[in-house]
C-alpha positions in Angstrom: 49.4 227.6 184.0 52.0 228.1 181.4 53.1 225.5 178.8 56.4 225.3 180.6 54.7 224.0 183.8 53.2 221.0 182.0 55.0 217.7 182.7 56.7 216.0 179.9 54.8 212.9 178.7 56.6 209.6 179.6 57.1 207.1 176.8 55.3 203.9 177.6 57.0 201.0 175.8 53.9 198.9 176.3 51.7 201.5 174.8 53.8 201.5 171.6 52.2 198.3 170.6 49.1 198.5 168.4 45.8 198.5 170.3 42.2 198.6 169.4 39.6 201.2 170.6 39.2 199.3 173.9 42.9 199.6 174.6 43.4 195.9 174.3 46.8 194.9 173.0 46.7 193.0 169.7 48.0 189.5 169.5 50.8 189.4 166.9 49.9 185.8 166.1 46.3 186.6 165.4 45.1 187.7 161.9 42.6 190.2 163.3 42.2 192.6 166.3 41.0 191.1 169.5 37.3 190.8 170.2 35.6 192.5 173.1 35.9 189.3 175.1 39.6 189.1 174.4 39.7 186.5 171.7 40.7 187.0 168.0 37.8 187.4 165.6 39.0 184.6 163.3 40.4 182.3 165.9 37.3 180.2 166.5 38.8 176.8 166.8 39.3 175.2 170.2 42.7 174.0 171.3 41.8 170.4 170.7 40.1 170.9 167.4 42.2 169.1 164.8 39.9 169.9 161.8 37.6 167.8 159.7 38.1 164.1 159.4 37.3 164.2 155.7 40.5 164.2 153.7 39.0 166.4 151.0 38.7 169.1 153.6 42.4 168.8 154.5 43.8 169.5 151.0 44.7 173.0 151.9 46.2 172.2 155.2 50.0 172.5 155.2 50.2 169.7 157.7 49.1 167.2 155.0 50.7 168.8 151.9 53.8 167.4 150.2 56.7 169.2 151.7 59.6 170.7 149.6 62.8 168.9 150.4 65.4 171.0 152.2 69.1 170.3 151.5 71.0 169.2 154.6 74.3 170.5 153.3 75.8 172.4 150.4 76.4 169.1 148.6 72.9 167.8 149.2 70.1 167.3 146.8 68.8 170.2 144.7 65.2 170.9 145.8 64.4 171.9 142.2 64.8 168.2 141.2 61.1 167.8 142.0 60.2 170.2 139.2 62.4 168.5 136.6 59.7 166.0 135.3 59.2 162.4 136.2 61.8 160.8 133.9 64.6 163.2 134.8 63.7 163.0 138.5 63.7 159.1 138.5 67.1 159.1 136.9 68.6 161.7 139.2 66.9 161.1 142.5 68.6 157.8 143.5 72.0 159.6 143.3 70.9 162.7 145.2 73.2 162.1 148.2 76.4 161.7 146.1 75.6 158.2 144.9 77.2 156.3 147.9 73.9 154.8 149.0 73.0 153.9 145.4 76.4 152.3 144.9 76.0 150.2 148.1 72.5 149.1 147.0 74.0 148.0 143.7 76.6 145.9 145.6 74.0 144.4 147.8 71.9 143.5 144.8 74.8 141.7 143.2 75.2 139.4 146.2 71.4 139.1 146.8 71.7 135.4 146.4 72.9 135.4 150.0 69.3 136.5 150.8 70.1 139.0 153.6 71.8 141.5 151.3 68.9 141.2 148.9 66.4 141.9 151.7 68.3 145.0 152.8 68.5 146.2 149.2 64.8 145.7 148.8 64.2 147.7 152.0 66.3 150.6 150.8 64.6 150.7 147.4 61.3 150.8 149.2 62.4 153.7 151.4 63.6 155.4 148.3 60.1 155.3 146.8 58.6 156.5 150.0 61.1 159.5 150.2 60.1 160.4 146.6 56.4 160.3 147.5 57.0 162.6 150.4 59.4 164.9 148.6 62.2 164.2 151.0 65.9 163.7 150.3 67.0 160.2 149.3 67.4 158.0 152.4 70.7 156.7 153.7 71.6 153.5 155.5 71.5 155.1 159.0 68.4 153.1 160.0 69.7 149.8 158.9 67.3 147.7 161.1 64.3 149.7 159.9 65.4 149.2 156.3 65.9 145.5 156.9 62.4 145.2 158.4 60.8 147.0 155.5 62.8 144.8 153.1 61.6 141.7 154.8 57.9 142.8 154.5 58.4 143.8 150.8 60.1 140.6 149.9 57.4 138.5 151.5 54.7 140.7 149.9 56.4 140.4 146.5 56.8 136.7 146.5 53.4 136.1 148.0 51.7 138.3 145.3 53.8 136.9 142.4 53.4 133.3 143.6 49.7 133.6 144.3 49.1 135.3 140.9 51.2 132.7 139.1 49.3 129.9 140.7 46.0 131.4 139.8 47.0 132.0 136.2 48.3 128.4 135.9 45.0 127.0 137.3 42.8 129.1 135.0 45.0 128.6 131.8 43.6 125.2 131.3 40.0 126.5 131.3 40.5 129.7 129.5 43.6 131.3 128.0 41.8 134.6 127.8 40.9 134.6 131.5 44.4 133.7 132.5 45.8 136.6 130.4 43.4 139.0 132.0 44.3 137.8 135.5 48.0 138.1 134.7 47.7 141.6 133.3 45.4 142.7 136.1 47.8 141.4 138.8 50.8 143.0 137.1 48.9 146.3 136.8 48.2 146.5 140.6 51.7 145.5 141.8 53.4 148.9 141.3 50.5 150.6 143.1 50.7 148.2 146.1 54.5 148.6 146.3 54.2 152.4 146.1 51.5 152.8 148.7 53.3 150.6 151.1 56.5 152.5 150.5 54.7 155.8 151.3 53.0 154.5 154.4 55.0 151.4 155.6 51.6 150.0 156.7 50.1 147.0 154.9 46.5 147.8 155.8 46.9 151.4 154.8 48.6 150.3 151.5 45.7 147.8 150.7 43.2 150.6 151.2 45.1 153.1 149.1 46.1 150.9 146.2 42.7 150.8 144.4 42.4 154.6 144.9 45.8 155.2 143.2 45.6 152.4 140.6 42.3 153.4 139.1 43.4 156.9 138.1 44.2 158.1 134.6 47.7 159.2 135.7 48.5 155.7 137.0 47.2 153.9 133.8 49.2 156.1 131.5 52.4 155.8 133.4 52.1 152.1 134.0 52.9 151.4 130.3 55.5 154.2 130.2 57.3 152.7 133.2 57.2 149.2 131.6 59.0 150.6 128.6 61.5 152.5 130.8 62.3 149.3 132.8 62.8 147.1 129.8 65.1 149.8 128.3 67.2 149.9 131.4 67.5 146.2 131.6 68.5 145.9 127.9 71.1 148.7 128.3 72.4 147.0 131.5 73.0 143.7 129.8 74.7 145.4 126.8 77.1 147.2 129.1 77.7 144.1 131.0 79.2 142.6 127.9 81.7 145.5 127.7 82.4 146.5 131.3 82.8 144.2 134.3 81.6 146.8 136.8 78.5 147.4 134.7 77.0 144.6 136.8 76.2 147.3 139.3 73.8 148.8 136.9 71.4 145.8 136.9 70.4 146.2 140.6 70.3 150.0 140.1 67.6 149.5 137.4 65.2 148.7 140.2 65.8 152.1 141.9 64.7 154.1 138.9 61.1 152.7 138.8 60.9 153.1 142.6 61.7 156.8 142.3 59.4 157.0 139.3 56.3 155.6 141.1 57.1 157.5 144.3 57.2 160.7 142.3 53.8 159.9 140.7 52.2 159.1 144.0 53.4 162.5 145.4 51.9 164.2 142.3 48.6 162.4 142.7 48.5 163.7 146.3 49.1 167.3 145.2 46.4 167.0 142.5 43.9 165.7 145.0 43.6 162.3 143.2 44.4 160.3 146.3 44.1 160.9 150.0 47.0 162.9 151.5 49.6 161.2 153.6 49.4 161.9 157.4 52.1 164.0 158.9 55.3 162.2 159.9 55.0 160.8 163.4 51.2 160.4 163.4 
């Protein structure tokens, strides 16, 4: 039979895909060729296997890692702000959405003597710290009821902690000034950690469990004193400007937003460095 009598080979589109020696088509989603029984060599987890329950074993899992913020528009926040350092970040982050939410928070803070605006402002500041901890864009006021609920919890938590600590210090001051001073310093030391962990989780039980883990780290101890200096400086500058410019009154409520972003950023860094347990994925 001549070569001309041979039929032309037909191109098989299916055959163009890579195959192993047993003619089994590879799965593009698998990282290795299929096994003899049809499964991928490295895909040994069952469909319901969610991984280890130990948080130290989940540090490399992208599901639990701090996500990089994605800008929602051309005028949105620069994702590189999270690499700018904690001080620069805390000064810029509250104004990441053009400053409208920050300006509204300042107005609410001025009229906080009406109680409800103060609760809403406290809720927004808490959400701001949580967004910084999760490396998300600064929140808006879209979820106003959720913000008010968070603000109510934070307000009750704050006054409960401050009132309880003040009462305890007052009762012990008559017995020992040194003991009262230690209690006052210890309570003040834990408050930022409690606020930050609640902002990141919005769960009181989870916050209570995470606060000691976060507070007793070297990073927390160093930045506790640095944040105190920063806050005092902001308040002093705000009062000086208040004497010169009437609208500078807006700066006083905004002074609370900077420490919120500051501590949220530090908590996110502590997660990245493996100092504290990672946050669960949103929606869990």
